[in-house]
C-alpha positions in Angstrom: -7.8 -8.7 16.0 -7.8 -11.6 14.2 -4.4 -13.9 13.9 -3.6 -13.0 10.7 -3.7 -9.7 11.1 -1.2 -10.0 14.0 0.8 -12.1 11.8 1.1 -9.5 8.8 2.2 -7.1 11.5 4.6 -8.7 13.0 6.6 -9.7 9.4 6.1 -5.9 8.4 7.6 -4.9 11.5 10.5 -7.4 11.1 10.9 -6.6 7.2 11.1 -2.9 8.4 14.0 -3.4 10.8 16.2 -5.4 7.9 15.2 -2.5 5.1 16.6 -0.2 7.4 19.7 -2.4 8.3 20.4 -2.0 4.9 19.5 1.4 4.3 22.2 3.4 4.9 24.7 0.6 3.1 26.5 0.9 -0.1 23.7 -1.6 -1.4 23.4 -2.7 -5.0 20.7 -1.9 -7.4 20.0 -4.5 -10.2 17.5 -3.9 -12.8 14.8 -6.9 -13.5 13.5 -7.9 -16.8 11.1 -5.3 -16.7 13.6 -3.1 -15.9 12.0 -2.0 -12.5 15.0 -1.7 -9.7 15.9 -4.2 -7.2 17.9 -4.4 -3.8 19.1 -6.6 -1.2 16.0 -4.7 1.0 13.8 -6.3 -1.6 15.4 -10.0 -1.1 15.6 -10.3 2.3 12.4 -8.3 3.4 10.8 -10.5 1.5 12.1 -13.7 2.6 11.0 -12.4 6.1 7.3 -11.9 5.2 7.0 -15.5 3.4 8.3 -16.8 6.8 5.8 -15.6 8.2 2.7 -16.1 5.8 4.0 -19.9 5.1 2.3 -20.6 8.8 -1.4 -19.0 7.8 -3.1 -21.2 5.5 -3.0 -18.8 2.4 -0.5 -19.1 -0.6 1.0 -16.5 -1.3 1.5 -13.3 -4.0 4.3 -10.8 -3.6 6.2 -9.0 -5.9 9.6 -11.0 -5.6 8.0 -14.6 -5.9 7.7 -16.3 -8.8 4.1 -16.2 -10.3 2.1 -19.1 -9.9 0.1 -19.9 -13.2 -3.6 -18.3 -12.9 -4.4 -21.7 -14.1 -3.7 -22.6 -10.2 -3.9 -19.2 -8.5 -7.7 -19.1 -10.0 -8.6 -21.5 -7.4 -7.2 -19.8 -4.4 -10.4 -18.1 -2.8 -8.2 -16.3 -0.1 -4.6 -15.3 -0.6 -1.6 -12.9 0.5 -0.8 -10.3 -1.6 2.7 -8.2 -0.5 5.0 -6.0 -1.8 8.1 -6.2 0.6 9.8 -2.7 -0.7 6.9 -0.6 -2.1 8.4 2.3 -3.6 11.9 1.0 -4.2 12.9 3.7 -6.0 11.9 6.6 -2.7 14.2 3.7 -0.9 17.1 4.3 -3.8 16.8 7.6 -3.1 16.7 7.9 0.3 13.9 10.3 0.7 12.2 8.1 3.8 9.1 7.0 1.6 9.0 3.4 0.7 6.9 1.2 2.4 6.0 -2.6 3.6 2.9 -3.5 2.1 0.8 -6.6 3.3 -2.7 -7.3 2.5 -5.2 -10.7 2.5 -8.1 -10.9 0.1 -11.1 -13.1 -0.6 -12.3 -13.4 -3.8 -10.8 -10.4 -5.0 -11.6 -8.0 -2.2 -9.2 -6.8 0.6 -10.1 -7.9 3.8 -6.8 -6.4 5.9 -3.7 -4.8 5.5 -1.1 -3.4 6.8 1.6 -0.7 5.8 4.6 0.1 7.7 7.0 3.2 6.8 10.4 1.6 8.4 12.1 5.2 7.8 9.7 6.8 10.0 8.7 3.6 12.6 4.6 4.1 11.7 2.2 1.6 11.1 -1.2 1.3 9.3 -3.5 -1.3 10.3 -6.7 -2.1 8.7 -9.5 -4.5 9.1 -11.8 -3.8 6.6 -14.8 -6.4 8.2 -14.7 -4.4 11.2 -14.4 -0.9 9.6 -11.7 -0.2 11.5 -8.0 1.3 10.5 -5.3 3.0 12.7 -2.0 4.1 12.5 0.5 3.7 15.2 4.2 5.8 15.7 6.6 3.2 16.9 9.8 3.5 18.9 11.3 0.4 17.4 11.1 -1.8 15.1 11.1 -4.3 17.9 8.0 -3.3 19.1 5.3 -5.5 20.5 1.7 -6.0 19.5 0.7 -4.5 22.6 3.1 -1.8 21.9 1.0 -0.9 18.4 -2.4 -1.3 19.6 -1.9 0.0 22.8 -0.6 3.8 20.9 -2.8 3.6 17.7 -4.7 6.8 16.7 -8.1 5.6 14.3 -7.9 6.8 11.2 -10.4 9.6 10.5 -11.0 10.8 6.0 -12.4 14.2 5.5 -16.3 15.0 6.1 -16.4 17.9 5.1 -16.5 19.5 1.3 -14.3 22.8 0.9 -13.1 24.7 -1.8 -9.6 23.9 -1.6 -9.3 20.1 -3.2 -5.7 18.5 -2.0 -5.0 15.8 -4.9 -2.6 13.5 -4.3 0.2 13.1 -6.6 3.0 10.8 -7.4 7.0 11.9 -7.1 7.7 9.5 -9.9 4.4 8.5 -11.8 3.0 12.2 -12.1 1.3 11.5 -15.7 -0.3 13.8 -18.3 -3.8 12.1 -17.9 -3.1 13.2 -14.4 -2.1 17.0 -14.7 -5.4 16.8 -16.9 -7.2 16.0 -13.6 -5.8 18.7 -11.5 -6.5 21.1 -14.2 -10.0 20.2 -14.9 -10.7 20.0 -10.9 -9.6 24.1 -11.5 -11.9 24.5 -14.1 -15.0 23.6 -11.7 -13.5 26.5 -9.5 -12.1 24.7 -6.9 -8.5 25.9 -5.5 -6.2 22.8 -6.0 -3.3 21.9 -3.8 -1.3 18.9 -4.9 0.3 16.4 -2.6 3.4 14.5 -3.5 4.3 11.2 -1.7 6.1 8.2 -2.6 4.7 4.6 -2.5 1.5 3.5 -1.2 1.6 6.4 1.5 -0.5 8.0 -1.0 -3.5 5.9 -0.2 -3.0 7.0 3.8 -3.0 10.3 3.1 -6.4 10.5 2.1 -7.7 7.7 4.9 -6.6 10.0 7.5 -7.4 12.8 6.1 -4.6 14.9 4.8 -5.7 14.7 1.0 -9.3 14.6 -0.8 -8.4 12.0 -3.6 -6.0 10.5 -5.4 -5.9 9.7 -9.1 -3.9 7.3 -10.8 -3.8 7.3 -14.5 -0.8 5.3 -14.5 0.1 1.7 -14.0 0.6 -0.4 -10.7 0.5 -3.7 -9.9 -2.1 -5.5 -7.2 0.7 -5.9 -4.6 1.3 -1.7 -5.0 -2.2 -1.6 -3.6 -3.7 -4.1 -2.1 -2.7 -3.4 1.7 -3.7 1.0 0.8 -7.2 -0.1 -1.0 -7.6 -2.3 2.7 -7.1 0.9 4.8 -9.0 3.3 2.4 -12.2 0.7 2.6 -12.0 0.1 5.8 -12.5 3.8 6.4 -15.1 4.5 3.8 -12.8 5.6 0.5 -13.2 3.7 -2.3 -10.5 2.5 -4.8 -12.6 2.8 -8.3 -11.5 1.1 -11.4 -11.5 3.7 -14.4 -12.3 0.2 -16.4 -15.1 -0.7 -14.6 -16.4 1.8 -12.2 -16.2 -0.8 -9.7 -13.8 -1.6 -6.7 -10.3 -2.8 -7.9 -9.9 -6.8 -7.5 -7.4 -9.0 -6.7 -5.7 -12.5 -7.4 -6.8 -11.3 -11.5 -5.0 -13.2 -14.3 -2.8 -10.2 -15.2 -1.8 -8.9 -11.8 -1.8 -5.1 -13.9 -4.0 -2.9 -12.2 -6.7 -0.8 -14.2 -6.2 2.8 -13.7 -8.4 3.9 -10.5 -9.7 6.9 -8.3 -9.3 6.8 -4.4 -11.7 9.0 -3.1 -14.8 9.8 -0.5 -17.9 7.6 -1.5 
């Protein structure tokens, strides 16, 4: 396990700890300029993650950081892409389906990814270059790296075709186009089961074999998807832009993603 991955793991655990300290409190909710919600958990988790990543050689793109001008960013060969609380709406609803997302990308492609689920103390870790991804169920947010590694279960996506297709849908963002995708799958004679999850957990469902495909035909930002794409790519799952028919790329001039499809290659 390389040093950058170790740093990302420890940053996610500490961020998850402070998120859960605020989870059951009467926290305030602000609205950002784009009308998306913001809580003290987003801010504190972002500060913690930045404090870890500043010790690496790479700049950071985070949802809660002031965004660097593209004329500067375009010169970044490698950078971190972070969402301190992915699924803030789920955090506000207190349904547990929110995550800490940390990814490292080089030349626009995810290399490592960490997704931490603070409510369940489950961490997903991926190194795309070694084609390895695992998850660990932890006892505490204060877990050591050794505990993360020693209790790991390697992820294995589905490998066999079935007449039943499990399609991942969003709890908060099920678009008309996604509904049409579901209907088109049924017309091919498949039995469809819709699996709903919040945040980047949707990527994890496909990577660990609990779903077949995740169509995202609604807006997302790069920090919503980079860590999830790393975890999927590490186990042979593609995340394909519906504009270019190529894998999603990162540190683009616009940080808004095109629509995409997550499925076996």
